[in-house]
N, C-alpha and C positions, 0 to 999 in steps of 0.2 A: 871289603864286603858289606859292612854296616853303612858305609858311606853310600853305596848304591842302593841300598833298601830306603835309605832316607831320602837320595834323589828320587826313587820311583814313587814315593809317599807325596813328594810334593807334586809332581808331574800329575799323580791322580787328584791330588787335591786342585790343582789349576784346571784341570779338564772338567771337575766335577763342578766347579765355579763358573766356568766358561758355558756347561751346558745349563746351570742355573738361570744364567744370564738370557741365554737364548730362550728358554721355557719362559721366563718372566716377560721377554720382550713379544714373545709370537701371543701371549695371554693378553699383554696390554694393548695389542694391535687388533684381536680379536674384540676386545670390550670396546675399543674405540670405532670398529666397524659396526657393532651393534648398537653403539650410541647414534652415530651417522645416520643409522637405518632407521633407528626409533623417531630420530628428529626429522629425518625426510617424512617418515609416515604421519606424525603429528602435524608438523608444522606445514608440509605439502596438503593438507586437506584429506589425505587419504583416510585419516581416521573418522572423520566426521563421515566421508563417503560409506564406507564400512558400517559404521553404526546405522546410518539410515538404510542400507541394504538387508541389514538383520531385522529391522523394525519392519521392513516391508515384507519380510518373508514370515515372520510370525504372524502378520496379520494375514497374509494371504491363506496360511495353513489353518490359523483360527477359525477362518470362514468356511473352509471346506467340509463336506461331509462325504459320506460315501458315494452319494450323487453326483458328485462333482467328476467322478472318475467313468460314469455310466453314460452320461447322457452328452450328447454332440448337438450344437444349435445348427438350426437348419439355415443356410444361406440363400437368398433369391435375387433374383438379375431380372430388372426389367426394360421392358424398351420406352422410348421418348414420351409415349402415350400411357404409360403406367401398365402395360399389358406384360403378365409373366412370360419372360422367354424361359427361365430354368429355374427349379428348385432343386437345391443340392444338400442333401443329407448325408451325413456319415452312416447314419443307423448302428451307433453302437449298440443301443438297447438290445436289438434283434438278435446280435451275436456275441452278448457279453455271457462269460462262463464264470461260475461261482468256482472257488479254487478248488473243490471236492470234484468238481466237473473236469476239470484241465489235467490232460495226461501227465501220469507221475513224470515220463520220460521228458516231457517238456519243460516242467519244471527242473529237472536235475541237469537237464542240457545247458538252460539259459544260465544257471547258477557255474556250472563247470565253466562255460566258454566266457562268459561277462564278470562274473564276481564270486568267486571261491569263499570269500571271507563273509560272504551276504549274512550268514545267520550269527557270527560274532562281532561284525563292525556297528557304529552308531550312526550310520547315514554315510561315511566317508571314508576312504582309506587313507590314512597320512602318510604311509611309505609312497603308494602310487602319486600323490599330489607332489610330493617331494620332487619324485623323477620328474614329473610333468614341469615344475618349475626351472629344475635344471635344465631342460630341455629347453624351455621358454627363453631363458637367459642364453643360453648357447646359440639359440636361430632367431633371435629378437623379436618373437611372437609365439603364441599358443600352437603347438603343434601337437601335443598328447593330449587325449581326453582325461583318463584316469578317473573315468566316473564309474560309480557303483551303479547298481542298479535301481536305487533308491534315487541318485543324482539324475539317472536317466529319466526316472519317470516326473521327476521335479521340473527337468527342461522339456520335456513334453507336453505336461499339461501346463505350465505356468512360463517358460522361457522360449527364446529362440536359440537355433543352432550357432549364432553370432559369437567369434572366437575373440572375448576381451574379458579383462582380468575381472571386471565388473560382475558380468554375466557368470562367471566361474563361482565368484565370492557367492554371490545371492543364490545359486544352485546349491552350494554346500550348505549354506544356512537354511533354505528348505527342506531339504535332504534331512537335516538333524530334526527339524521340527516335527516331519513327516514319522520319523522315527519314534516320537516322543507319542505321537497322538494313535498311530495304527501299530497293528501288530506286523511282525516279519509277514506272515502268509497274507495278511490284507495287502500288504505293499507288492507282494508276488503276483498275487491277481489282479491288482491295478495295472501293474507293468505289463502282464501278458495280454491284458484286454485292450491296452493303448499305443502299443509299439505300431511303427508302421512298417508294414509289408510290401510297399510299393504297389503301383496300379490300384489306389483307391481302398485297398484292403488295411482296416486297422482292427489289431486284435489277432489271436491265433486263430479263432473260431471262424471269422471273416475270411482270413487267408486259405484256410483248409477247404473253405466252401470255394473259395475264387479260384483256387489254383486245381484244387482235386475234386471239385463238386463232392465232397463229404464232409461229415462232423468231424470235428478235430479229435473225437474218441474212437474214431475208424483208423487213424493214420497208423502207419508202421513207422517203426524206429527211424527207420531211414527218410522216411517222410517228414517227420516231426524235426531230425536234424537239417533237413534239404530247407524247410520252411523258418527255422531260426537262423540259417545264415543269412538273410535277407535283410533284418533290421540293423545291423550293424553298419551297412551303406547300401540302402535301400535301391540307390541308381546304379550303383556299380554290380550289386548283386542281383538285379533285377532278373527273375528266371525268363520272362518273355524277351529280354533283350540280350542279357548275356548270362544264358544258361550254362555256358562252362565255368565260370566265375562262381556261381551258386554251388555247383558241384565240388569244388575245390575246398570251399570253406564247409560245406556238409562233411567232408572227410575229414577236414581238421576238429570239427565238433566231435564226430565219433572218436577220433583218437584222444582227444581230451577225456572224454566219457570212460574210455577203456584205461587211460593211465589213472584217473581218479577212482577206479575200481567200482564204477555205477554200473557196467555194462560187462560181461563175459566176453572172453576171446571168440566165442562162437557166434554171440550176438552180434558182434563187432566184424567179425567175417560176412555174416548173411546182410547186414546192414549196407556194407562195401559193396557186395554185390548186387544189391538190387537196383533194377533199372527204374530211374524215375520217370515216370509219365505222366505228364499233365493232362489234366481234363478240365480246359477251359471253355467257359460257356460266352463266345463273344458278345461284346456289347452292342447292340444295334444303335447307332448312331447317326442320323442322316440329318441332323439338326445343325446346319451350319452356322445359324446365329448364335446358338449354344456354345458351339465349340469356339468360335471367335470371341464371344464374349469372355470365357474361361481364359482365352490366351491372353486379350488384352488386360483383364483384371490380374492376372499372376504378374504380368510385367509391370503393371501399376505398382503392385507392392514389392516387388523386389526392388523397383527405381526407389522408392521411398524409403527402403532399409539399406539404401547405397549402394547397390548393385552397380556397375559402370557398364553400358551397353557398349560394343564396338563391334564395327565394321570393316575396319582396316586392320591388317595383321603384317608382322615381320617375316613369319615364315610359316610353314605348314603345321611344325610344333607349337607356334604360339597360338596357331588357331584352335589345334586340338586341345590345349590346356584351358583356352578361354571356354571352348564348348562344354569342355567336362565341369568346370566351376559353374557354367550357367545352368547347364540341366540339374546339378545337384540343387543349386538355389531355387531353380523352377519347380522341383518337384517337392520341395520343401514348403513353397509359398501354395502350391496346388492342393497339398495336404491340410493346408491351414483353412483355404476356402472351403473345403466340406463339414469342417467343424467350427467353422468361426464365428457363425450366425451373421454374416455381411448382408447387406443391402446395396446391391449393385445397381448403380442408375446408369444406363447407357444411350447413346444418341441414335440406336437402331430402330426403323421403324417397320413394325412387323408387316404394315400394309405393303410398304414399298419391297420388303423383303419377298412378300410371296409373289410380287407383280416380277421383280427380276427372275425368281426361280421357275416362274410359268414362262415368261420369256425364252429362257435358255432351255427348259423342257421342251416346249413345242417346237423351236426350232430345231434342235437337235434329234427329233423323232425321226429324223429321216433316215437314222440307222439304229437299229435295235438288237444288233449283235451283243453276245454277253461272254465274258471271260469265264475261266475255270471257279472263281470264287462267286460268281453270280453278279456280280456289277456290270454294267454297261461300259463297252470298251471305247467308244466314240464318247469324248467327254467335253466338258467346258468349264471357266469358271469366270466370275464377273464381281466387280466391286463399284459402289459407287460412294463417292466423297461430296459432301455439303461444302461449297468452295468459300462459304463466308465463315464458318466455324472451323473447317477443317476434320471434322469427325466423320466417321464414317456410317452412311445410313442404311446399306444394305451389304451384304456380301453372302455369294452364294459360291460354295466349293466343289459343285458338280451336279450331276443330274439327280432327281428324285428318284429313288427305289428303296425298296425292302430288302436289304442284304446286310450279313455281317461284315461284308468287306467296306461298308460305307463309313469309314471312320477318318479317312483323307480330307483335309479341307485344302483343296488344290488352291484356292485363292492367295492362300499364305504360305502354304506348307510344299509346293510344288515348284521347282524353278524351270522355265524353259527358254528357248531362245526367242529374242524379241523381234529379230528380223528389222525391217526399215522402222517400226515404232520408236525405236530408241534413238534414231535420227534427230531430233529435236533437241533431245536433253543432252545428248553426248556431243553433237556435231554443230548444230545450227544455231542454237542460241548461244555457245561460245563464239561463232564466227560473228554473229548479229554484234556482239559485245566488242569486236575488235574492227568494226568499221564496214561490215558488209550490209547491205541493205535489200530489201525486195527485188529493187531493180538491179543489182548488182550483176554484171555480165559474167557468165561461167562457162567454161567448154565441155559439153557431154561428147565424149569421143572413147572409144576402147584404146586402152594403152596396153603395152606388152606385161605389166605386172598389174595391172587391175583388175577388177571384175568386171561383170558383163551387166546389163541391164536386163530386167525381169522380162521386158518384151523383145530385147536384143535390138531395139530401136536406138539409133543416136542422132540428136539433132544438131550438132556442132555448137553454136554461140547461143545460149538462151540465158534469160534470167534466172536468179535465184529462186524467184517464186515459183516459175515455171518447173525448175529441177524439183522442187519440194512436192508440188502438185503431181509430177508423175512420177515421184519417188525414185529420181535418177541414181542409181548406185555410183556411177562414174564420178559424179561431181562432190556427192559426200565422201568418197574415198579420197579425193585430190584434197578438199578442204580438210579432212581429219589429217592427212599426212602433213600439211603445213600447220595446222594446230599443235600436233603431237599427241599420242595417246596420253602421255602424263597428264598432260593439261585438261584434255577432255574427260579422263577418269577422275580428276580432283573432284570435278561437278557432281558427279555420281556418288563420291565419297561422303561428300557433304549433303546429300538427299537421303543418305542413310541407306543405299543398296547394300545387301548383305552377301549376296550369292558373287559377288566378283572374287576373282582368283588371280595371284601376281601373273600368269601366262596370258589373262585376257588384254593385258595393254600392249595389244599389237594393231598393226594397220585394220586387220578385218573386223576388229571390235566396232569401227566406224560404221558399218552396214550391217553389223548386227551380230557379228560372230563371236560368241562367247562360250566358256569352257563349260559353266553351268547354268547360266542365265539369269533370269530375274522373274519376279513373281508379280501376280495382278495387284496386289496391294501395293506394291513399288512403284509400279506402272500409273496407278492411280493417282498416288502420291505427288510423283513427279509431274504430271499434268496439271494436277490442282495446281502445284505451286506456280506453274506458267501462268493461270488465270490469275493466282493472288500475287501478281508483279514479282514473281521470282521468289517469293518467300514460302519456304517449306515448313509445316508443322507435321507433328505426329500423327500417323495416321491411325488412330485409336477411335473405340467406342466408348470410352468408359470417361463420363461426366464427373463422377464420383462415388465413393463406396464409403457407407456408414456403418456403425454398429446397428445392433437391433432396437437401439432407443434413437437412434437417428442422429448420434454424434460423428461429425464427418471425421474419418481417419485416412482417407486418400483423394485427394482433388487433382484431376488431371491438370498438367502443366499446358498451357497454350501458347508457349514462349515459341519466337520464330526463329528459324536459321536463314539468312538472306544468302541464297544459292545464284540467283541470277540477277543481272542489273534489270530493273524496272522497265526502261525503254525497250531493251532488247526482247525481253520477255512479251510487251504488248506487241513488238513487230513479228515476233512469230506467230502471236494467236492472230494477226492481220493475216500471216501467209496460210496458216492452218485453216483459217477460214473461208479463203480460197479454196483449197484441198476439198472441202464440204461441198463446193459449187461445180468447179472446173476439174477437180481431181480425182484420187481414188475414192474419194469419199461421196463422190456426186450421187444424187438422187436419193439422199437419205437425209434431208434436210427436218427441220423441227418445224411445224406450223407456229407461226406466232413468235419465233425466239432465232437469234442466230447461233450458229455453234461452229466450233473448229475442232480438228481431229486429225489423226494420222491412221493409216494401215500399216498391217507389218505381217509377211509372210516369208518362211525359211524355205530351203533348198526342199525340192520335191513335196511340196506343201506340207509338210510335218508339224508347222505350228503356224494360225493364223490368229492376228490381232487386230483389234480396232480399241483406240483410246480416244475418246471425245469428250468435249465439253461445253457447256452454256455458260453464263454469269452466274446460274444457280448450281449447277451439278457437273462432277466428273466422273465419267463411267467408264472402267477400263474391262476388255472382254478377250478373254484366251479361248481358242478350240482347237482341239487335237487328240490324240490319242496318249493314253499314259505309257506306253510303250512306242514311241514315237514310229509313224508310218505316214505313206503318201494319203492325203485326204482324198484323192481323185476317186478314189472307191467308192465314196460316201456321194459326190457329185460336186460340181464347179461352183455352186452359191458360195458367195462369201458370208460365211454363218455370224462371224462376230458382229458385223454391221447389221445384220438383220436383228440380231438379239439385242444389241444397243439400241436400235430403233424403235423395237417394239416394247421396249422399257422408258426410253427417255420422253417419248410422244406423250403418253398418258400422266407421268410424273409433272409433266409443265402444263398440263390445262388448268387454264384460269389463272397462271400466273403474270404477272405484267411482264410486258415486253421490256427487255434489259440489253440493249446493245453493249458491245465490246468497248472498253475505251481506248482512245487512241494516245499516243505517246505522249503528248502535251497535256492530257486531260487529268485532273486531280480526281481521286477517287473521293466518292461524296458518301453520305451515311443514308444511302437509300434504306427503305425499311423494306425486308424481302420476308418471304414466307419461310423462313427456317423452324419447323415446327416445334415448339414447346422445349428448346432446350433450356437448361439452368439457366438462371440470371448469372450465375458467376461465369459459365461458358459465353453466354450472349455478350457480355460485358467486355469479356476479355478479347474475344473476336472482333469486336466493333472496334475498340481500341486499336487492336494491331492492324485493321483492316485500312487506316488512315496512314497508309504508308506515303512516304516522299515520291515526288514524281521521277527522281531519278537518282539510284545510289551506286555509287561505284563498286563494282566488283574487287572483290578482296582476294580472287583466284589469280595466282602468279600467271601473266601474259607468256605466249609463246616466245621461246628465243628469238630476239631480232625484229620483235613487233614493236613498230613505232609507238611511243607512249603520249605523244599528242594530239593523236586524230580522235576528236568525239565522236561517238557512237551512229550520230544523225549524218555524219560526213561520208558521201560514197568516195569510192577511189575516183581520181581525176582520169586515169586512164584506163584501158581494157584489161581483159584477163592477164594475169601475171603480175599484176603490179599492185593487187590489194596487199593491205596492212599486215596481213597473214604471209609472212615471208617463208619459202621452202624449205624445211628442216633436213636436218641428215636423213637418210633413209633407216627406218625402224627397222628392227628385226623380223626376220619372215615369222608367220604365225606358224605354230605346229602343226602337225599331221591331225586331222580332225578324226576324232574316234566316235562312237556311237553317241548321237545326240549333239555333237561338236560340230558347227558349221564355220568354222574360221579359216577358210582358205578363201583366194581371191576370185576363183571360179563360182563362188557360191552367186546363186541368184536371190535377192531379197526385193520384195515390194513394199 
């Protein structure tokens, strides 16, 4: 028995000794890990960076006063001649509420849902930050905010929403300094007057007036919770776009308030039962120059902050994910425009803008019918681009009218079927790159699987020039089959056309049959690229953006993307020049200038287009109904051509005659009248205009295409032996739904 006890003691001693060794080993490992982290922190430069962030935070808060959180700086946008296009004012002063005037429920609700420890912490919640760090290590990037109310205020006033460790560290330091300088009630006051409630509303009073047309003091508990649902994710909880999401978060806020003992069961039940009815006064906005300026300025800021714009997607889910990220970043930058005190310098010319608007209004006055919202049913859109600089000079998104429904700028927000106007971009220039010429003989005949011509006339053997001039669908169909949709669409991708759908890559697209379509801005950009020897530039109006003191913050990047071969582009211009004389654009020449252009008409006359250009300007025009229907009820006039002509004739008055360049001619440094663009933009454009005479296309050739045939060399024999060899039959187009003209019997002009 004694021996057994001794053995037991020995085992316990050994076990204890082993446990001690394990404990010491774990401690040594932890100490080693801490030493490694500290070494990484100091020798990796992080200690210095963190110290710099702390110093910057201290300086920012030291300079602040209570006025820092009250006033928004006014931003101003100018046209190319210095005329004011728009004044953007956040108007925080008008809607600012001192803490005693903010509803008690609003203060309690925001603390309950956002920061329960608000009155006990010193600017940050260490436990929440630890959870965020663990999540970051696990996911490889910042996924949890863990921000207190003070941190959110710091971010809203001083920082961006960019998810980096530097921004997070500086946010914490600023929050700590704010807590030292201001009381908790002051911080809560600043917060509730500065948070963004979507749709241009900053602060709870502005949101109350914006969504309910009454002051915050008159809000019910349910309405307060509803409004405070928005700032967490303004794009997702936007009550005008996703009211169902806003209601879900309102319910969560009310439940939190009940759990925290802020409200009674009875108050909770009444608030949950209340039907939320918004009372929004629509903003009247028919200033298309303003809306386009804001759109371009926001995108310029997004790009400068690293947002990558995309036009090609792997799947519908991929596109939805991109659009979600895009919308959130867009709204963030939009909010900044109204408070940042920017000076926005644009290429828009308000005189040209008025002329384009008047031209569209006058021609479309043939139909005065209006819809339920009070806006005209018969609509149009147009855009003019300066061919030397690539900047937009004028853009019109609809008819002039005083209506609450006039917020849509159709020139860049509406996608419509392009008809035959797409053929040069999608079919003919790629064909010219692959050996076709204006004199190549093609066959115009109706085939079993092909489309019919708009006039149902088939001329047999004709030249490619004549096929373009007469807008022969049969010829475009045959060439596009040889080219293949995949090759054709690679050009539109490089041009940056956004509305393309994977289902568009079918045969019918070659004559203009798309799922969603294209917009006027894209078409103007595409044709301007033809004139610019196949090189495309971003179709924007932003020259530069500065702060109120004139320091440059954003300067437009005028880099170019080579889309088409120079020689092929000039050959296309030569053919389209003929279309303005002997083709569908005949009779609309510009006195003293040469012009090139192409019409486009879709099935049952639901969309009509004309895109035409000179050496000076490219102007694209679309006409139709917002809800597509036959335009025969309005008349048989080709409205886009009339609008184009009425605008282009006066803007060219007094300008030097400039013919188009032939394929072998070198583009020279002609002095042209591109009014008052900034020296930066002008010098950039002039440099980029000195392009080479011929640049090989980097678009993959169609399968089976001979690689050694230069663009200038016509095929030796007749039709059927062109360098573009016939490919396997592409898949049949899907059944056409509303607004979808992708079937072979569709007639396009």
